[in-house]
N, C-alpha and C positions, 0 to 999 in steps of 0.2 A: 859395153862397158854398163857396170851395174849402176842403178840411180844411188846418188848421193856420193858418188866419187867425182874426185876433182883435175880438171885439165889446168894447163897453163894458163888459161884464160879466164880460171876460176869453177866456182861447183856447179856440177850440171844438174839441173833442175829435171826432178821425175816428172815424166810425161803419161798420158792416158794409158796407155800400154803397159807402162811399169805397174802402174795400179792394178790393172787387170791380171797382169800375169801372178801378182802377189796373191790378190784375192781370189785366182782362180776360176776367173770370168772373163769374157771378152771384152775389148774396148767399147765395142758399142754397149754393152751391159752396163759399164762404168758410166758411159756419155750419157744414156737414158736416166740413172741413178741421180746423176748430176742435174740434170733437166728435171727431174720430179715425174717423167712421163713413164707409161706402162707399169705393167705388174712385174714387181721383182719380190722373190720370199724374203721373209724377214731374215732367215739365216744368211742369205745372200748380201741383204744390205748390210749386215753387221759386219761380215767377211770385208765389203768394199770401203765402209767407214773405217776400220781397222787400219787396212792398207794405207788409205789415204791419210790417217795421223802418223801411222809409222814411217811412210816415206816424206811426209812433209808436203804433201802434192799441193799446189795451187792452182783451179784453173785459171786459164787465160779467158779472161770476160770479155775482152776486145772480140777475139777471134771468135767466142762461141756467138758472137750476137750478130757476127757481119751478115748474116742469111737472115736475121730477123727484121720485123719492121719496128719494133722499138728495143733499146739498147739498155734501158735501166739507168741512163746517165742524164743529170739535168744540170744546164751552165746555170751559174750564179755571178752576176756582173754587179760589183760594189764599187764604190769609192767614198773621198773623205774621210775625216777624222773617225777612228775607231772609237766614238763615243757609247756611251750605254744604251742607247737607243737603238744604234747600228749593229751593235753587239749582241745585243738579245733578241733582234728582228733574224739576225743570222743564226744564232741558237737556235729559235723557234724552225727556221728552216732546215737545219742539220738534224735537231732531233725527230722531225717527221720523215728525211728521207733516211736516218738510219732505222727508224722502224718499218718502213717499205722497202728495206732493202734496195734503196735506190742511191748510186753514186753522186757526189755534186763535182762540178767541175767548176774551179773557182776562180776568179780573176778579179783583183783587187785593181783600180786603174789609178794612176798616180795624180799628179796636179799640174798646173800651168795650160799652156795653149795648144798642146799637143794631145789635150785629153779626147778628143775626136777621132784622130789619128790612130791613138790607143785602143779606144775603144771599137774601133772597125775592126782593127786586127784580132781583138779578143772575140769577137762576134763572129767572124770569119774562122776562127781556128776552133770555137764551139762547134759551128754547123761540120767542120770538116770531122770531129768526133764523132758525130752522127748523135748530138744530144737529143733528146725526146722533148726537151721544152727550155727556155730561158726566163729565169726569174731575176729582174733587175730590180736591184735597191739604189742604184747610182744616181745622183742629182745633178746631172750634167747638160746645159742648155744644148738643143739640139737633137739629144740623145734619142727621143722619139722617133724623131725622121730619120734619124740613121736607123734605126732599127727595123723600120718599115721599108726603107730603099734595101737593105742586106736580106733581111729575114726572108722577106714577100711572102709570108703567109706558110713556109717551109715547116715550120715548127712553132707549137704556140707560144706566147710571151705574156708574162704576168709582171706587171709593174709595181712595186711597192712605194706609192707617192706620197706627198703630202695634200695633194688636190687632184681630182679625179682628171683622168685620160682619155681624150677622144677615141684614139686609134686603138687601145690597147685594153685589157680587163686589168681592173686596178684594184688594189686593196690597199687601204688608205687607215691612218688613226683619224678619228674627228679632231684636228688642232682648233678649229673653230669652236669647236663646243667646248673642249678644255679651257680656251682663253674666256670664254665665256661665265663659266663656271668659277674660276680663281677671281675675275673681275667682278662680279655680281658678289661675290663673297665681300670683298673690299669693299664694295659701295653700301653694303649691308652692316659694314662695320663703323658707317660714317664718312671714311675716306673721299675726299672730292678731288684733292691735287695728288693724284696719281700718275707716275711716269712708266712707260714702258719700255724695257731694257730688252733690245732687239738682238737676234742672233745674226749668221750671215743674211747681207741684203740679198742675196739670190735663191735663199731657202724658201721653198713652198711653206712649209711649216713655221718660219718665223713671219712670212706675209700674212697667213692666215689668223695666226696669234694677234698680229697687230691690227688686222681687220676686226677682230672680236673686240681689241681694247677700245677701238675708235666707235663701234656699232654700242657696246655699254655705256659709254660714256655719253653719248649723243641720245640714248635713249632714256638715260638720267636726267638730260639736262646740263651737263656738266662739261666745261671745256677741256678738251685735250691738250694736253702738254706735249712739246716735241720730243720724240721717242730718242733715247740714247742708243746708239748704234754700236755694239759691242764688236762686230766684225766675224766671230765665229762662236762656236756654242762651249768654248773651254772657261773655267774657274779662273785662268788666268785672264781673259779676256772682260770675264765680270769685276775681277779686283783691279783692272786699269781702269775700268769706267767708274768704279766706285771711286778711286784715288783721284779721277779729274772732275767729277762733276760737283757742284755746290748741294749739299745736302738738304738745306734748307727750303730749296725749292718744292719740294713734295713732302708728303705725311707717307706716302705709300709707294712700293713699287712692284710691278709685275714682271719678272725675268720670264725672259723666254726658255729658258729650260732649268735645272737644278742646278747644274754646275755653274751657270752665270750668276745665281743666287748665292751659291758657297761663297766664290770669289769676291763679290759685292759684299757680303757680310764681313767679310774678313778685311777690306778696305774700311769699311765705316767704324770696325772694333779701332783701327789704328789712329781714328780721327776722334775716338772717344765716344761714340754712338752705336748703339746695340738695338735690335727688335726684340720686343715689341715696343719697348719703351719709348724711344725716340722715331721709330718708322716701323710700319710693316711692310712686308717682303713674302709673296708668294712666287711660286716656281710650276713647273709642268715636267711630270716624266714619273715622279715619286722612285726615283733610283734607291736601292737599298739603303744606302748612306745618309738619304735625306733625313731621315729620323733621329738621326744621331747629331745632327748640325747642333750648333750652339746658337740659337735656338734652333729645337726640330722645326723642320721647313713643311708650312700650310703647303700643299701643291696638289695638282691634278694627276693622278694615276691613268697613264697609258700601259697597257697591255702589250708591249713590241713583242714578247714571246708569242702570243697568241695571234699577232700579225705575220710573222713568218710562216707560223703552221698554217696559216689560211692561205698564205700565198703558195705554199706547197700543195696543199690540198687543191687549189684552184687550179695548179700546172697540171697535177696528176690526172684529174676528172677531165680535162681537156685531151690531155694524151690518152684518155681509154676511150671517150667517145666520140670527140671532135666537136664538142659544142660549146660556145662561150657561156660564161658564168655569169649570174649577176654580180655587181660590185659588192665588197666587202668591206663594211664599214666597223674598225673597233674604236668603240664609245668609252670616254672619259669619266674618271669617279673622282670627286673631291675628297681630299682627306686633309682634316682639320688639325692642326697641329699649334703648338705655341707662339710662332713667329708672326701672328696677327693679333691686332686688338683695336681698340678705339684710336682716333687721331689723337696724337700729344696737343696738348693745349697750346695755342697759338697768340 
């Protein structure tokens, strides 16, 4: 049967021997061409590539890697809301994988009590597909122990985290330093009544930012206010928090991320209040839209793309030589805009 013909079950995929027949070479020569091994003349290479293009031949990557130590595949385990930070972190991993010709096997865990059971199935599935390493961006209580129990050193594991992990190689953004930057700026503006608008209570990033809030307030000799717990990282949560709170309690808000700040400012406007005239507000992330908020948001920039790229580089390096790598810490940068100023008169 000629390649490219169709049977009752669908089109027939061309095979290695079909490429060799069209190119006038043996299947072994085609295999060496695909693997980049051994000498093949320039004219023969052109004929093989032309045959591949004409037939629409697509190598069976999994079959080709069954006899190899490495497969060129990396598992990525994610969970939670697809917010700016999570999306950009994955974009960094994906871009690096594309550049290195590595395939990502990605699983996004859902929500609820079955997360660990779902995580176990996902990890076991990745191992059965013979991934070279696993990158974890999931924030799930008990997942670190689960990874240790299942993987048992079979492949490297790199965790993108909000705090250092003891048992795994870690890539993280310095959330504490980001909190220090924005809080120190508010103190320098003259604010003393500053409230922290927190993200999810189980989030390492939110905890680290709250820790920075208390540290800076204590160092300045200023009493801390009771935090506002938004519950998640969304602008909806920020709006709900801003709608419920008495805005006269404070003169400045440290929002756990930019999206919370956006929702909070919208709620304040509905009450006839705006930054920086009635209160100052800062965020963390520096999402691209932050410069277009009304007013433009002062924030701490976190390079999530670099975070994802660093995670991939660490995983690939461990696959290559089997050695652990030093922890990677992505540092923040303060971005000053018009949402902050001196406190209002009281």
